[in-house]
C-alpha positions as CSV (number, residue, x, y, z in Angstrom):
1,M,101.0,-51.8,-97.6
2,A,101.4,-49.1,-95.0
3,L,105.1,-49.0,-95.8
4,F,104.5,-48.4,-99.5
5,R,102.0,-45.7,-98.7
6,A,104.5,-43.9,-96.5
7,L,107.2,-44.2,-99.1
8,F,104.8,-42.8,-101.8
9,L,103.9,-39.8,-99.6
10,A,107.5,-39.1,-98.9
11,L,108.3,-39.2,-102.6
12,L,105.3,-36.9,-103.4
13,A,106.4,-34.4,-100.7
14,G,110.0,-34.4,-102.1
15,A,108.7,-33.9,-105.6
16,Q,106.6,-30.9,-104.5
17,A,109.4,-29.3,-102.4
18,E,110.6,-26.1,-104.0
19,L,114.3,-26.1,-104.9
20,P,116.4,-23.1,-103.9
21,G,118.0,-20.8,-106.5
22,C,120.4,-19.4,-103.9
23,K,122.1,-20.8,-100.8
24,I,124.2,-19.1,-98.2
25,R,126.5,-20.9,-95.7
26,I,128.0,-19.0,-92.7
27,T,131.0,-21.0,-91.3
28,S,132.5,-21.0,-87.9
29,K,135.4,-18.9,-89.2
30,A,133.0,-16.0,-89.4
31,L,132.0,-16.3,-85.8
32,E,135.2,-14.7,-84.4
33,L,134.5,-11.5,-86.4
34,V,130.8,-11.6,-85.5
35,K,131.7,-12.2,-81.9
36,Q,134.0,-9.1,-81.8
37,E,131.3,-6.8,-83.2
38,G,128.6,-8.5,-81.2
39,L,130.4,-8.2,-77.9
40,R,130.9,-4.5,-78.5
41,F,127.2,-4.1,-79.0
42,L,126.4,-6.3,-76.0
43,E,128.7,-4.3,-73.8
44,Q,126.9,-1.1,-74.8
45,E,123.5,-2.8,-74.1
46,L,124.5,-4.1,-70.7
47,E,125.9,-0.7,-69.7
48,T,122.3,0.6,-69.9
49,I,121.2,-1.7,-67.1
50,T,119.3,0.3,-64.4
51,I,118.8,-1.1,-60.9
52,P,115.9,0.0,-58.7
53,D,116.8,2.1,-55.6
54,L,117.4,0.1,-52.4
55,R,115.8,1.6,-49.3
56,G,115.5,0.1,-45.9
57,R,116.4,0.2,-42.2
58,E,118.4,-1.8,-39.7
59,G,117.5,-0.8,-36.2
60,Y,117.9,3.0,-35.9
61,F,119.7,3.2,-39.2
62,Y,117.9,4.2,-42.4
63,Y,119.7,3.8,-45.7
64,N,119.0,4.6,-49.3
65,I,121.0,3.3,-52.3
66,S,120.1,5.2,-55.5
67,E,121.4,6.3,-58.9
68,V,123.0,2.9,-59.6
69,T,124.8,2.9,-63.0
70,V,127.2,0.6,-64.8
71,T,130.5,2.3,-65.3
72,E,132.4,-0.4,-67.1
73,L,132.1,-4.0,-68.3
74,Q,134.9,-6.4,-68.8
75,L,134.0,-9.6,-70.8
76,T,137.1,-11.6,-69.9
77,S,136.3,-14.9,-71.6
78,S,133.7,-15.5,-74.3
79,E,132.8,-18.2,-76.9
80,L,130.4,-18.0,-79.8
81,H,129.6,-21.2,-81.7
82,F,126.9,-23.0,-83.7
83,Q,124.8,-25.6,-81.9
84,P,122.2,-27.8,-83.6
85,E,118.7,-27.0,-82.6
86,Q,119.7,-23.8,-80.9
87,E,121.4,-22.3,-83.9
88,L,123.8,-19.8,-82.2
89,M,125.2,-20.1,-78.6
90,L,127.1,-17.4,-76.7
91,Q,128.9,-18.2,-73.4
92,I,130.5,-15.5,-71.3
93,T,132.4,-16.5,-68.1
94,N,134.5,-14.9,-65.4
95,S,133.6,-11.3,-66.4
96,S,133.0,-8.3,-64.2
97,L,130.9,-5.2,-64.0
98,G,131.9,-1.8,-62.5
99,L,129.1,0.0,-60.6
100,R,128.7,3.4,-59.1
101,F,125.8,4.4,-56.8
102,R,124.8,7.1,-54.3
103,R,124.6,6.3,-50.6
104,Q,122.5,8.0,-47.9
105,L,122.5,7.0,-44.2
106,L,120.5,8.5,-41.4
107,Y,121.2,7.5,-37.7
108,W,119.1,9.5,-35.3
109,F,120.1,13.1,-36.3
110,F,123.3,12.1,-38.0
111,Y,123.3,12.0,-41.8
112,D,126.0,10.7,-44.2
113,G,126.0,10.6,-48.0
114,G,128.2,10.2,-51.0
115,Y,129.0,8.0,-53.9
116,I,130.4,4.4,-53.8
117,N,132.2,2.4,-56.4
118,A,131.3,-1.3,-56.4
119,S,132.1,-4.3,-58.6
120,A,130.2,-7.4,-59.6
121,E,132.5,-10.3,-60.2
122,G,132.1,-13.8,-61.6
123,V,129.5,-12.7,-64.1
124,S,128.5,-15.6,-66.3
125,I,126.1,-15.5,-69.2
126,R,124.8,-18.3,-71.4
127,T,122.4,-17.3,-74.1
128,A,121.2,-19.1,-77.3
129,L,119.5,-17.5,-80.3
130,Q,117.1,-19.6,-82.3
131,L,116.6,-18.5,-85.9
132,S,113.6,-19.3,-88.0
133,R,111.6,-18.3,-91.1
134,D,108.6,-16.0,-90.5
135,P,105.4,-16.2,-92.6
136,N,106.9,-13.6,-95.1
137,G,110.0,-15.7,-95.7
138,R,112.3,-13.4,-93.6
139,I,114.9,-14.8,-91.2
140,K,114.1,-13.9,-87.6
141,V,115.3,-14.5,-84.1
142,S,112.3,-16.5,-82.9
143,N,113.5,-17.2,-79.4
144,V,116.2,-16.3,-76.9
145,S,117.1,-18.5,-74.0
146,C,119.3,-17.0,-71.3
147,Q,120.9,-17.9,-68.0
148,A,122.9,-15.3,-66.1
149,S,124.5,-15.1,-62.7
150,V,126.7,-12.8,-60.6
151,S,128.7,-14.9,-58.1
152,R,129.8,-12.0,-55.8
153,M,129.8,-8.3,-55.3
154,H,132.1,-5.9,-53.5
155,A,131.5,-2.4,-52.4
156,A,134.2,0.0,-51.1
157,F,132.4,1.8,-48.2
158,G,133.9,4.9,-46.6
159,G,133.0,8.1,-44.7
160,T,131.8,8.8,-41.2
161,F,129.8,5.6,-40.9
162,K,132.2,3.3,-42.6
163,K,131.9,0.6,-39.9
164,V,128.1,0.8,-40.1
165,Y,128.2,0.4,-43.9
166,Q,130.4,-2.6,-43.7
167,F,127.8,-4.1,-41.3
168,L,125.0,-3.3,-43.8
169,S,127.0,-4.4,-46.9
170,T,125.7,-7.9,-46.7
171,F,122.1,-6.7,-47.1
172,I,122.9,-4.1,-49.7
173,T,125.2,-6.1,-51.9
174,S,123.0,-9.2,-51.7
175,G,119.9,-7.2,-52.9
176,M,121.9,-5.5,-55.6
177,R,123.3,-8.8,-56.8
178,F,119.9,-10.3,-57.1
179,L,118.5,-7.3,-59.0
180,L,121.5,-7.3,-61.3
181,N,120.9,-11.0,-62.0
182,Q,117.3,-10.3,-62.9
183,Q,118.3,-7.4,-65.3
184,I,120.8,-9.1,-67.5
185,C,118.5,-11.6,-69.2
186,P,115.7,-9.2,-70.1
187,V,118.3,-6.9,-71.7
188,L,119.6,-9.8,-73.8
189,Y,116.1,-11.0,-74.7
190,H,115.2,-7.5,-75.9
191,A,118.5,-7.2,-77.8
192,G,117.8,-10.5,-79.6
193,T,114.1,-10.4,-80.3
194,V,113.8,-6.6,-81.0
195,L,117.2,-5.0,-81.8
196,L,118.7,-7.9,-83.8
197,N,115.5,-8.5,-85.6
198,S,115.5,-4.8,-86.6
199,L,118.9,-5.6,-88.2
200,L,117.6,-8.7,-89.9
201,D,114.7,-6.5,-91.3
202,T,117.3,-4.9,-93.6
203,V,117.8,-8.2,-95.4
204,P,115.9,-7.9,-98.7
205,V,113.1,-10.4,-99.2
206,R,111.0,-9.1,-102.1
207,S,112.5,-6.0,-103.6
208,S,112.7,-4.2,-106.9
209,V,115.9,-4.5,-109.0
210,D,114.8,-1.6,-111.3
211,E,111.6,-0.2,-112.7
212,L,110.8,-3.5,-114.5
213,V,111.9,-6.5,-112.5
214,G,112.1,-7.5,-108.8
215,I,113.8,-10.3,-106.9
216,D,112.5,-12.7,-104.3
217,Y,114.9,-13.9,-101.6
218,S,112.3,-15.6,-99.4
219,L,113.6,-18.3,-97.1
220,L,112.2,-21.6,-98.1
221,K,112.6,-23.2,-94.7
222,D,114.2,-22.5,-91.3
223,P,118.0,-22.1,-91.2
224,A,119.8,-25.3,-90.4
225,A,122.7,-25.3,-88.0
226,S,125.4,-27.9,-87.6
227,D,128.5,-27.9,-85.3
228,S,130.5,-25.9,-87.9
229,N,128.1,-23.9,-90.1
230,L,124.7,-22.3,-90.6
231,D,122.9,-23.0,-93.9
232,M,120.1,-21.0,-95.4
233,E,118.1,-21.7,-98.6
234,F,116.5,-18.9,-100.5
235,R,114.0,-18.9,-103.4
236,G,116.4,-16.7,-105.5
237,A,114.0,-15.9,-108.3
238,F,113.4,-12.8,-110.3
239,F,109.9,-11.7,-111.4
240,P,108.3,-8.9,-113.5
241,L,107.0,-6.2,-111.2
242,A,103.8,-6.1,-113.3
243,E,103.3,-9.8,-112.7
244,S,104.3,-10.2,-109.0
245,N,102.6,-13.6,-108.7
246,W,104.4,-15.1,-111.7
247,S,107.2,-17.5,-111.1
248,L,109.4,-19.6,-113.3
249,P,109.4,-23.4,-112.4
250,N,112.8,-24.3,-111.0
251,R,114.1,-27.4,-112.8
252,A,117.7,-26.6,-112.5
253,V,120.4,-28.5,-110.5
254,E,120.2,-27.7,-106.8
255,P,123.3,-25.8,-105.7
256,Q,125.5,-27.6,-103.2
257,L,127.8,-26.1,-100.5
258,R,130.5,-28.3,-99.1
259,E,133.4,-25.9,-98.5
260,E,134.1,-24.4,-95.0
261,E,137.5,-22.7,-95.5
262,R,136.1,-19.1,-95.9
263,M,133.8,-17.2,-93.6
264,V,130.8,-17.3,-96.0
265,Y,129.8,-19.1,-99.2
266,V,127.0,-18.2,-101.6
267,A,125.7,-20.5,-104.3
268,F,123.6,-19.7,-107.3
269,S,122.0,-22.2,-109.7
270,E,121.3,-21.7,-113.4
271,F,117.7,-21.1,-112.4
272,F,118.7,-17.8,-110.6
273,F,120.1,-16.3,-113.9
274,D,117.4,-17.9,-116.1
275,S,114.6,-16.3,-114.1
276,A,116.2,-12.9,-114.5
277,M,116.4,-13.2,-118.3
278,E,112.9,-14.7,-118.5
279,S,111.5,-11.8,-116.5
280,Y,113.2,-9.2,-118.7
281,F,111.9,-11.1,-121.8
282,R,108.3,-11.1,-120.5
283,V,108.4,-7.3,-119.9
284,G,109.7,-6.7,-123.5
285,A,113.0,-5.2,-122.4
286,L,115.2,-7.5,-124.6
287,K,115.0,-5.5,-127.8
288,L,117.0,-2.7,-129.4
289,S,116.1,-0.3,-132.3
290,L,118.6,1.9,-134.1
291,V,117.3,4.4,-136.5
292,G,119.0,7.0,-138.7
293,N,122.2,8.4,-137.3
294,K,122.1,5.8,-134.5
295,V,123.2,3.2,-137.0
296,P,127.0,3.4,-137.4
297,H,127.9,5.1,-140.7
298,D,130.0,2.3,-142.1
299,L,127.3,-0.3,-141.3
300,D,124.7,2.0,-142.9
301,M,126.7,2.1,-146.1
302,L,127.3,-1.6,-146.1
303,L,123.6,-2.5,-145.6
304,R,122.5,-0.1,-148.3
305,A,125.1,-1.7,-150.7
306,T,124.0,-5.2,-149.7
307,Y,120.3,-4.5,-150.4
308,F,120.9,-2.1,-153.3
309,G,118.9,-4.3,-155.7
310,S,115.9,-4.1,-153.5
311,I,116.3,-0.4,-152.7
312,V,116.5,0.8,-156.4
313,L,113.1,-0.8,-157.1
314,L,111.5,1.5,-154.5
315,S,110.0,5.0,-155.2
316,P,112.5,7.9,-155.1
317,A,110.9,9.2,-151.9
318,V,111.8,6.1,-150.0
319,I,115.3,5.4,-151.4
320,D,117.0,8.1,-149.2
321,S,114.9,7.4,-146.1
322,P,116.7,6.7,-142.8
323,L,117.8,3.1,-142.2
324,K,116.4,1.1,-139.3
325,L,118.1,-1.8,-137.6
326,E,116.1,-3.7,-135.0
327,L,117.2,-6.5,-132.8
328,R,114.5,-8.4,-130.9
329,V,115.2,-11.5,-128.7
330,L,112.8,-14.3,-129.8
331,A,112.9,-16.5,-126.7
332,P,114.1,-16.2,-123.2
333,P,118.0,-16.5,-123.1
334,R,119.4,-19.5,-121.2
335,C,122.4,-19.7,-118.9
336,T,124.7,-22.7,-118.8
337,I,127.2,-23.1,-116.0
338,K,130.0,-25.6,-116.4
339,P,133.3,-26.0,-114.5
340,S,135.0,-24.5,-117.6
341,G,132.9,-21.3,-117.4
342,S,129.4,-19.7,-117.8
343,T,127.7,-18.9,-121.0
344,V,124.4,-17.3,-122.1
345,S,122.7,-18.4,-125.3
346,V,120.6,-15.8,-127.2
347,T,118.5,-16.2,-130.3
348,A,117.2,-12.9,-131.8
349,S,115.8,-11.6,-135.0
350,V,117.5,-8.8,-137.0
351,T,115.2,-6.7,-139.1
352,I,116.5,-4.1,-141.6
353,A,114.1,-1.6,-143.0
354,L,113.8,1.9,-144.4
355,V,111.7,4.4,-142.4
356,P,110.3,7.2,-144.7
357,P,108.8,10.1,-142.9
358,D,105.0,9.9,-142.3
359,Q,104.9,6.6,-144.2
360,P,104.9,2.9,-143.2
361,E,108.4,1.4,-142.9
362,V,109.7,-0.7,-145.8
363,Q,111.3,-4.0,-144.7
364,L,114.4,-4.9,-146.6
365,S,115.3,-8.1,-144.8
366,S,114.7,-10.2,-141.8
367,M,117.3,-12.7,-140.4
368,T,117.9,-14.8,-137.3
369,M,121.0,-14.2,-135.1
370,D,122.4,-16.9,-132.8
371,T,124.9,-15.6,-130.2
372,R,126.8,-17.1,-127.3
373,L,128.0,-14.8,-124.6
374,S,130.6,-15.7,-121.9
375,A,129.6,-14.5,-118.5
376,K,132.0,-13.5,-115.8
377,V,130.4,-13.3,-112.3
378,A,131.8,-11.1,-109.6
379,L,130.7,-10.1,-106.1
380,R,131.6,-6.6,-104.9
381,G,130.4,-5.5,-101.4
382,K,127.0,-7.2,-101.5
383,A,126.2,-6.6,-105.2
384,L,126.3,-9.6,-107.6
385,R,127.7,-8.3,-110.9
386,I,128.1,-9.9,-114.3
387,Q,130.2,-8.9,-117.3
388,L,129.3,-10.3,-120.7
389,D,131.6,-10.8,-123.7
390,L,130.5,-11.8,-127.2
391,R,132.1,-15.1,-128.1
392,R,130.0,-16.6,-130.9
393,F,127.9,-14.9,-133.6
394,R,126.0,-16.3,-136.6
395,I,123.3,-14.9,-138.8
396,Y,121.2,-16.8,-141.3
397,S,118.1,-16.1,-143.4
398,N,114.6,-17.3,-142.5
399,Q,113.7,-17.5,-146.2
400,S,116.4,-19.5,-148.1
401,A,119.9,-20.9,-147.9
402,L,120.9,-18.8,-150.8
403,E,120.1,-15.6,-148.9
404,S,122.0,-16.9,-145.9
405,L,125.1,-17.1,-148.2
406,A,124.5,-13.5,-149.2
407,L,124.5,-12.5,-145.6
408,I,128.0,-13.7,-144.9
409,P,129.6,-10.3,-145.7
410,L,127.3,-8.8,-142.9
411,Q,128.6,-11.1,-140.2
412,A,131.7,-9.2,-139.3
413,P,130.2,-5.7,-139.4
414,L,127.2,-6.8,-137.4
415,K,129.4,-8.5,-134.8
416,T,131.5,-5.3,-134.6
417,M,128.4,-3.3,-134.1
418,L,127.3,-5.5,-131.3
419,Q,130.7,-5.4,-129.6
420,I,131.1,-1.7,-129.9
421,G,127.5,-0.4,-129.6
422,V,125.4,-3.0,-127.7
423,M,127.6,-4.9,-125.3
424,P,128.9,-1.7,-123.5
425,M,125.3,-0.6,-122.8
426,L,124.4,-4.1,-121.6
427,N,127.4,-4.4,-119.4
428,E,126.8,-1.0,-117.9
429,R,123.4,-2.2,-116.7
430,M,124.7,-5.6,-115.6
431,W,127.6,-4.0,-113.6
432,R,125.2,-2.2,-111.3
433,G,124.6,-5.5,-109.8
434,V,121.8,-7.2,-107.8
435,Q,122.0,-7.1,-104.0
436,I,122.3,-10.5,-102.3
437,P,120.5,-11.2,-99.0
438,L,122.9,-9.6,-96.4
439,P,122.0,-7.2,-93.6
440,E,122.9,-3.6,-93.9
441,G,126.4,-2.7,-92.9
442,I,128.0,-6.1,-93.8
443,N,129.9,-6.6,-97.1
444,F,131.9,-9.4,-98.7
445,V,135.6,-9.1,-99.3
446,R,138.3,-11.3,-101.0
447,E,135.8,-13.1,-103.1
448,V,136.6,-16.3,-105.1
449,V,134.2,-17.6,-107.7
450,T,134.1,-21.3,-108.5
451,N,132.1,-22.9,-111.3
452,H,130.5,-26.3,-111.0
453,A,128.1,-28.3,-113.1
454,G,124.8,-26.4,-113.1
455,F,125.7,-23.9,-110.4
456,L,128.5,-21.6,-109.1
457,T,129.8,-20.8,-105.6
458,I,131.4,-17.7,-104.3
459,G,133.6,-17.9,-101.2
460,A,134.4,-14.7,-99.3
461,D,135.2,-13.1,-96.0
462,L,132.9,-10.7,-94.1
463,H,133.6,-7.0,-93.4
464,F,131.6,-4.7,-91.2
465,A,131.3,-1.5,-93.2
466,K,129.2,0.0,-90.4
467,G,129.1,-0.8,-86.7
468,L,126.4,-3.0,-85.4
469,R,125.2,-0.2,-83.1
470,E,125.1,2.3,-85.9
471,V,122.8,0.1,-88.1
472,I,120.6,-0.9,-85.2
473,E,120.1,2.6,-84.0
474,K,119.2,3.6,-87.5
475,N,116.5,0.9,-87.7
476,R,115.6,0.8,-84.0
477,P,111.8,0.3,-83.5
478,A,109.8,3.2,-82.1
479,A,109.3,1.6,-78.7
480,T,112.4,2.1,-76.6
481,R,114.2,-0.6,-74.8
482,D,113.8,1.1,-71.4
483,T,110.0,1.2,-71.7
484,W,109.9,-2.4,-72.6
485,A,112.3,-3.5,-69.9
486,S,110.5,-1.6,-67.2
487,S,107.2,-3.2,-68.1
488,A,108.7,-6.7,-68.6
489,L,110.7,-7.0,-65.4
490,K,108.8,-7.7,-62.3
491,V,111.0,-8.6,-59.3
492,D,109.6,-10.3,-56.2
493,L,111.9,-8.6,-53.7
494,P,110.6,-10.3,-50.5
495,F,111.2,-13.7,-52.1
496,C,114.6,-12.9,-53.5
497,I,116.1,-11.4,-50.4
498,K,114.6,-14.2,-48.2
499,G,116.6,-16.7,-50.2
500,L,119.8,-14.7,-49.8
501,G,119.8,-14.7,-46.0
502,R,122.7,-16.6,-44.5
503,G,124.6,-16.8,-41.3
504,T,123.1,-15.9,-37.9
505,E,119.4,-15.7,-37.0
506,S,119.8,-11.9,-36.4
507,G,121.2,-11.7,-39.9
508,R,118.1,-13.4,-41.4
509,S,115.9,-11.2,-39.2
510,G,117.7,-8.1,-40.5
511,L,117.2,-9.3,-44.1
512,V,113.5,-9.6,-43.5
513,S,113.2,-6.1,-42.2
514,V,115.2,-4.9,-45.2
515,V,112.8,-6.6,-47.5
516,I,109.8,-5.1,-45.7
517,S,111.3,-1.6,-45.8
518,M,112.4,-1.9,-49.4
519,A,108.9,-3.1,-50.5
520,A,107.2,-0.3,-48.5
521,Y,109.4,2.5,-49.8
522,S,109.3,1.2,-53.4
523,G,105.5,0.9,-53.3
524,S,105.0,4.4,-51.8
525,G,107.6,6.2,-54.0
526,R,108.8,8.2,-51.0
527,T,112.3,9.6,-50.7
528,W,114.1,11.1,-47.8
């Protein structure tokens, strides 16, 4: 009994789960490009590392190491890959940092100062980004795990007290190495949870397409990572801006993504396009009225000749009135996607009337028009564009079969009017496109569209139209990274240096004195 209940609940949950109208897959082939741009950004972030001043004494020698800056960063070996549960994993090994700092040494009344170049070698970083869906349906970096280590440091001491500095180098470089270890992960954590999230904030979630209709790209669930790709499912639904809570039930075929040859794949179901057409239908945008000189001259003459019998029975004041041709879609158009191509079916009414000035219009005829449009989908940059072409056209009367036969001469002129007058206006609007959910500065190139039964897929490669740093700086939060880092990083200097002591007993004793002096000077804020 319990088994049947569990099965029933599982089926009920599956029935209630919302199907995506849009899916995006990022494959491992995109990671090399992402890694190149990401490492440039990471290098710039790590070069902003600041290390606290080191002050201390050893016997009669007092020293002060200050103005520590990162001069260069060499990321020798790196790997970026997908990992289930962790989403995105970055590993950097055998890298190095170039440092420059100011030295000051006082021995009795003798003073020595200058700048020293140092290097941190064997830098290893292992960090993982976990992606999730926030309450607003936006993709976010929800967690950053990090492990970082510097295996060794070397400082090129010189000057009057070169031998003394070499003696003290064990204390100084050990303290700097620990502080450097403690600075790397906070920088990466801030880069992931703050700076990268500011980049992800540029991905549209609910935005307006024009003054009438908006689009909803909310994530339906957390992104799913496998060893070779990252899959994301979006609602992919249009809605009238005046009815922001309205939604069309999604009963279309769920789009499937199986390819992995290109950097990225996007899939759209029939629901994606149906929701757009239904939204425009609800706001009353799918109608066209041509009056007077807006009606092509040849068509005007043909319509007057066709309905001459009705026109001559009217009063003389109405006979020469301007002609009106009105097209109004009767039901939301529907999209059909097949491997052979995509089509849009439209049923509309065609009303022909005379419009005398300051008088009610006089209807001459009302007919129904069935059309089928072929739809060619393209992706340019990050805009999804559609070009429509009139393939099938048929008009018939709502009143009698005999009148339908009389309308046959109007088929060709009306079709020509649609092709010349209506389709260019429609395609101009359609070619503006709808943005797909991509961050600012990233575009698609070399797109290939493939039709399937009930959905279509677009395979493409990625291109950074803007640098990652440029986009992040533009959208950087008001709080600066330095303010955050200084408040987030708290280093227990006595504990860290105590663990670094090695060798003789005098060496360990010296380390303890360094710790006490460093803590005292750092706490008092004194300089000398």
